N, C-alpha and C positions, 0 to 999 in steps of 0.2 A: 736090562737097559738102564742107563743112567737118567738123570734128570733131563738133560738136553734131548734125549730121544723120546721122551714121553709125549703122548698126544696132547695132554693138557697144556704142557708148556708152548708146544707149537701153536696151539689155538689161542692161548693167551697172548703170545708175542705177535701174531697176525693182527689180532683186534687192537693191540697197542700201536702197531705200526700204521694202520689205516688212518687214524686221526693225524699223526705226525706227517704222513704223506700228504695229506690234505692241507695241513698248516704250511708245508714246504711250498705247495702250489700257490697258496694264498700269498706267502711272503714274496715269492717271485713275481707274482701279478702286481703286487703293490710296488715292488721295486721297479719294474718296467714303467708302470704309471708315473711315479715320481721322476723316473729318469727322463721320460718324454716331456713332462712338463717343465723339468729343469733345462732341457735342451731348448725348448721354446721361449723360456724366459731370459736365459743367460747366453745361449749359443752353445754348440755342441763341445767346443774346446773348453770353455769355462766350467761347464756342467760336468765335464769328465774330471776336472780338477777338484770340484766340490765333492763329487760322489766318491772319488777316491780317498779323499781326507776324511770324510764321514765314515767310509767303510773301514778305514784302519782304526779310527776312534772306537767304533762299536765292535769291531773285532777283538780290540784289547779289553773292552769293558765286559763283554760276554764271555770271553775266554777266562777272564780272572773270576767272574761271579760263578759261572756254570762249572767250570772245569779246574778252578784254582790254578790256572796257568801262571807260571812266574813271568813277570815282565821285567827284563833286565834292562840296564842302561843302554846296551847295544841295540836292544829291540826298539827303544824310543829313538836312538839316533838313526837307525835304518828307516823308521817310518818318516822321520823328519826329511831325510835325504830324498826319499821317494816323493814325498809331497812337494818338496822344493823342485825337484827335477821336472815333475809334471807341470808345476806352475810356470817354470822357465819356458818349457815347450810350448805352453798355452799362450804365454805373454807374446812370444815370438810370432805364433800363428795368428793371433789377433791383431798384432801390429801390421803384418802383411796383409790381412784381409781388410783392414781399415784403409790401407793405401790403395788397394785395388779398388774398394768401393768409392773412394774419393776420386780416382781417375775415372771411373765409369761415370760418376756423377758429372764430372767436368766434360767428358765427351758428350754425354746427353745434353747439357746445356748448350754446348757449341752446336749440335745438331738442330736444337730448337731455334737458336738464333739464325742459323743458316736457312731454316724453313720459313721463319719470320721474314727475313730479308728477300728470300725468293718470292714469297706472296706479295710483299710489298712491291717488288719490281714487276711482279706480273700485274698487279692492279695499276701500277703507274703506267705500264705499257698500254693496258687496256684503255686508260684515260687519254693517253696520247693518241691512240687509234681514234678514239671517239672525237677528239679535238681535230685530227686530221681529216676524218671524214666529214666533220662539220664544215671545216674550211674548204674541202673539196666541193662540197655541196654549194656552199656560197660562191665559189669560183664558176661552177657550172651554171648557176642561176644568173650570174653576171653575164657569162657567155650567151645565155639564151636571150637575156634582156637586150644585149648588144645586137644579137642577130635580128631580133624582132625590130629594133630601131632601125637597122639597115633595110630591112624588108619594107617597112613603112616609108622610109625615104625613097627607095626604089619605086614603090608604088605611087608616092606623090610625083615623083619625076615622070613617071609613065603616063600619068594623067595629064 
């Protein structure tokens, strides 16, 4: 058996892989955490643009440092075009969402003013009803007073 088939090599590689596997999970957890925070701070579209740009930068940096990867002029041009493309898409989406938000706010304001007007008209009609009822009460009292006067006149005549 060669070196790769020996049990020592397999045991050593397994013990080396376990910490790197844990580091992979840790880095993914951190990435999801930062992505969620970026989405709450900047919105999902802007966060996607920022994360993509940062991802390209760090991929280039660690590729060069760890694997001596050659970064050509075309690689840089491609990464710039990718980032610009995502930025253009994000800008268009954010503009549309701002328009929708402003339209929604206007409709909410209109609804609020309508409800205020309705409540004002309701209170005005209630006041009018109160005034009408007061005037009706006054009329009824006048009628009663007139009837009593007529009764007294009749009683005086009868006597």
